[in-house]
VEXPA-246285 format. One record per residue (C-alpha): x, y, z. Coordinates in steps of 0.25 Angstrom, whole numbers, plus 5000, padded with zeros to 4 digits. Layout:
XYZ;...
//
This chain:
541250624797;542550554797;542850604783;544150624783;545350554780;546350474790;547150594798;548150664790;549450604792;550850704793;550950754777;552450774781;552750634778;553050684762;553350544759;552650434766;551650484773;550150474773;549150574773;547650594770;546650674764;545950784769;544550824768;543850834754;542750924752;541650874742;540850954734;539450974731;538650894745;537250854741;536350974746;535450874756;535450874774;536350744773;537450804762;537250944769;537750904783;538650784778;539450894771;539750954783;540650844787;541850874795;542150774805;543450834812;542750974811;544151044808;543451164805;542251204817;541851334812;541751274797;540951154801;540151224809;539751344798;539451234789;538451154799;537751274801;537551314785;536851174786;535551124793;536251034801;536051104814;534451134811;534051004806;533250914815;533450784805;534050664807;535250684797;535450834804;535650744816;536450634813;537550744806;537350844817;537850714827;539050684815;539550814815;539350844831;539450734840;540950734842;540950884843;540150954854;540951074851;540251094838;538951034842;538851154851;539251264844;538051214833;537051204843;537051054846;537651024860;536950894861;537150804847;536150704848;536350554841;535550534829;534450434831;534350314825;533050364816;534050474810;534850384805;533750304799;533250414793;534750454788;534750314782;533450334775;533950474769;535350424763;535950284767;537350314761;537450444769;536750364784;537850274783;539150354782;538550454792;538050334800;539350274800;540050384803;539250394816;539650274820;541350314818;541550394832;540450294840;540450164849;540850054840;540950114827;541449984820;540249904823;539049994819;539950044806;539949904803;538349874806;538050004798;538949944788;538149824788;536749884787;537049964776;537649844768;536149784770;535649894766;536449884753;536750034750;538250014747;538550154745;538150164762;538950044765;540250104759;540150234765;539950164781;541250084775;542150224773;541650244788;542150104792;543450134785;543650264793;543450204806;544250084804;545350184797;545150294808;544650224823;545150054820;546250094814;546049974804;546550014791;546149874784;544749884787;544750034785;545349974769;544149864769;543149984772;543750074762;543749964750;542249914754;541950064750;542650094739;541650044730;540350094733;540750254739;540450344730;541750414719;542150544724;541550634712;540250634720;539750774720;538750744730;539950674739;540150754753;540850744764;540150614772;540050514761;541350424757;541650424745;542950344736;543950444740;543650434753;543850284752;545050284742;545750384750;545850294763;546250194754;547250244750;547750314762;547450174772;548250084763;549450184762;549450184776;549550044778;550550034768;549649974757;550250064747;549949994733;548549984739;548750134741;549350164729;547950114721;547050164730;547750284730;547750304713;546250294714;545950384726;546750484716;545950454704;544650464710;545050604716;545550664704;544250634696;543450704706;542550824706;542650834720;543650794727;545350824725;546750754729;547050814742;548750854746;548650724753;548050624743;549350674735;550350664746;549750514751;549950454736;551350524735;551650454747;551150334741;551850334728;553050354735;552850244744;552650144731;553750204723;552750284713;553650424712;553050474701;551650464707;552150504718;552750614712;551550644703;550750674716;551550754723;551650854712;550050864711;549950874728;551251004725;550451054714;549151054724;549851094735;550351224729;549051284731;549051244744;549651304760;551151274760;551051164768;550251094757;551351114749;552451074758;551650954759;551550934743;553150974743;553350854752;552550734745;553450784731;554650774739;554350654745;554150584731;555650654727;556350594741;555650434740;555850444725;557250484726;557650474711;558650564707;558450724709;557350684719;558050724731;558650864726;557050884721;556650844738;557650934741;557151054733;555751014736;555951034752;556651154751;555351214743;554751154755;555551254764;555051374756;553451314754;553451304769;553451424778;552451444786;552351534797;551151434803;551351274803;550651174808;550951054815;550950964800;551451084793;552951064804;552850944801;552950934788;554251034787;554750954798;554650824785;555350944777;556350944784;556650814788;556550754773;557450874769;558450844781;558250664777;558450694762;559750774763;560050664772;560150744785;559550634796;559850704809;559050844802;557950734799;557750674812;557650814818;556650844810;555950714812;555950724824;555450884826;554350814817;553950714827;553950804838;553050894831;552150774829;552050724842;551650854847;550650884838;549650744840;548550804833;549450854820;549950714817;549550564820;550250424822;550350394808;551150534805;552250484817;552250354807;552550444795;553550514803;554350374805;554150344792;554850504786;555850464796;556050324792;556350384777;557250474779;558050404786;557850294776;558350404766;559650434775;559850284778;559750284791;559450154795;559050174811;558150294808;557450204798;557450084804;556750154816;555750204808;555450074802;555150014815;554250144818;553550124807;553349964808;552749974823;551750084815;551249994806;551449854812;550249934822;549449994811;549649844804;549149764816;547949854820;547349834805;547649694805;546849664816;545749734810;545849684795;546749584790;546049574774;547349614768;548849654771;548849744760;550249804757;550449824773;551949774773;552349904767;553449904777;554149784771;554549874761;555049964772;555849844778;556549794764;556649964762;557449974778;558449824774;558849884761;559450024769;559949934781;560649854771;561549954768;561450064781;561149974794;562249924804;562049824814;561249884823;560049924811;560049774807;559649744822;558649854819;558049794804;558049644812;557249704822;556349774811;556049644803;555649564816;554549664816;554149654803;554249524806;553549514817;552349604810;552149504799;551949394810;550949474816;550249504802;550349344798;549649314812;548749434810;548249374797;548249234802;547349264812;546349344802;546249254792;545949124803;544849224808;544449254796;544349104791;543449084805;542449204799;542449124785;542049014793;540949054801;540449164789;540149004782;539048984793;538349094793;537249184783;537949304779;536649354779;535949344792;537049304800;536449174804;537149034801;537048974788;536248854782;537748764784;538348794796;536648764800;536848634792;538048604799;537348634814;536148544811;537148414806;537748434820;536448434826;535848314818;537148254821;536848234836;535448234837;534348324830;533348284840;532648394850;533148504838;532248584828;532348654816;531648764808;531848804795;531048954794;530949034780;530549174781;529149204775;529049284762;530449324760;530449334747;529349444749;530149514759;531349514749;530349554736;529749664745;530749724755;531949674748;533249604748;533849664760;532549664768;532449514763;534049514771;533649594782;532449484785;533349394784;534149454794;533049484804;532649344803;534049274807;534249364818;532949344824;533049184823;534449204829;533849274841;532949174845;533749054845;534349004855;536148964855;535748844852;534948854841;535248884827;534948944813;535348964799;534849054787;534648924781;534248994767;533549114761;532649154770;532749024779;533348994791;533448854799;533548834815;533948744823;533348744837;534048644846;533448564857;532048614854;530548554850;529948604840;528748674849;530148754854;530548774839;529348834833;529148924847;530748964842;530248994828;529049064833;529749174840;530749194828;529449204818;528949294830;530049394831;530549394817;528949424812;529049544823;530149624813;529449724803;530549834804;531749794793;532949894791;533049864776;531549914774;530550024779;529649934776;528849834789;528749674788;528949554797;529249434790;528949274796;529549134792;528748994791;529648894797;529848734797;530048644811;530748504813;531348444825;532548384819;532348244827;531648174817;532648204807;533848114803;534348204794;534648354794;534048374779;532848294782;532448414794;532848524786;531948494775;530648444783;530848594791;530948644775;529648574774;529048634784;529548764783;528748764769;527648704776;527548824787;527548914773;526448854767;525648864778;525549024778;527149044784;527449094795;527448984803;528248874807;527948714803;528148604813;528548444808;527248404811;526548504802;526048604813;526148754808;526448864820;526149004814;526949114821;526849264816;526749294803;527549404796;526749544791;
//
């Protein structure tokens, strides 16, 4: 589910266009219930009859297992027409027990399937982050990586947050499986998916050098895979990227591979490949390149005579005409074809998206620069800057880890200034000044955003310095600062208690350190829930917690400790083990009034704690050596 690459951008823009991968069919799926259903993945049900036929060849419709209920829900919840046709007019929501059973059978498939189920539901981001945290606690890196991939999809496709998407992809990259795994199927994300998205998203952001590095790794990875192959869109994107970086040898090599691949495909695919090759000649512009480009464009005409054209095919042909006229210096004819192309896109919103219009502007600007038409070049540059500015501000508002290569527009500005020095008159000079103002405003806005982000980050760091990362409780440093403040005023009427979880080493040895961590977290939560707002506590060290009970005498403080202990003992079920057990704690309690020194008070509290442990545990020892027992751990 949601395994398609980003929506395909308009492939007609032969030298600047970003495009996407088509779905890749994987071989040899594992013959088990989960893998049988996973191979049916078709998020958009693009071929309804083929999907229905595939479903009926499985046990998905007849099975009553938890796994079948989950997959029926995933496939049919948003497609009532298919549910009706398949005999499931009402799709039941899977229960929590269904998901738990799935998790027990395969935690990696559970993680990715549960994450996918959150995508289109309310509070998707919060649920995905919680799921990721749960898998981190379980310590399964492969499961965490799958959730991170779904988070990347959510950030990129739903939140329009490219930087967080990149962060999640980089997080997942070391732990996803390679694309040479014979047991891969359409549900599990792998290195091919992660590398491609880093390749394409970085290109979209203008981080061309970084995009090229990941593109090279992606190409090498796919070429070594026995179950994947490079698609036309892979080659086309690499051609566009290499052109942008001036790596024309690499661009030409990939254009030739694409053309060879396309000869066995449709006329539209050959047109696509010829456009890529034309783009290299047009951008390189060495002696003889323009003549070769003209010859290729003539070949496009000979190969482009199907009777029925799709909207995309029509757009490609209009682009060819615009390119030919543009390279021949006929700007009126170029603009006529650009206008027809724009009208075609506007009248077919399902075939073209907003990014396509951005690249239409880029195509128009390139041809204008080629013909030294400064007015059109400036207009298209401004359009592009406005689009990139909106996208960049949205990304920076979500994450400002790095600016990367997002200032590629500066390079475009330098080229535009060179053009202006030769061609522009007074009016063009005014337009250039306006362009500079826009760039300056953008830079000022970015600097302001970075400054604000750094301020927020510093505050976060200060806060993290005062809290224990495992339990979320305040740490010892914060607690001592608070206690010193209490002693600087008046300590009378306040109590402190030091508690230590009984037999904690036995918990770690018997159930594992993950369960031990869960016990610490649960103990911290129980303490926090039973204290007043005026009270405070911290993780003192290991399995010890230190409590400050303000305006409380020993008797009332002892009742609070008993309440905490009784509540903790009643907890017998744990997420990290199927075995049941409970824990208690021993504690020492003192009233601060008699003490002039904090260290003396805590030292006495520690002595009382060890006395409580020596007297059977599960009890509280007061300063007068009285022992008060409470519930003991089972």
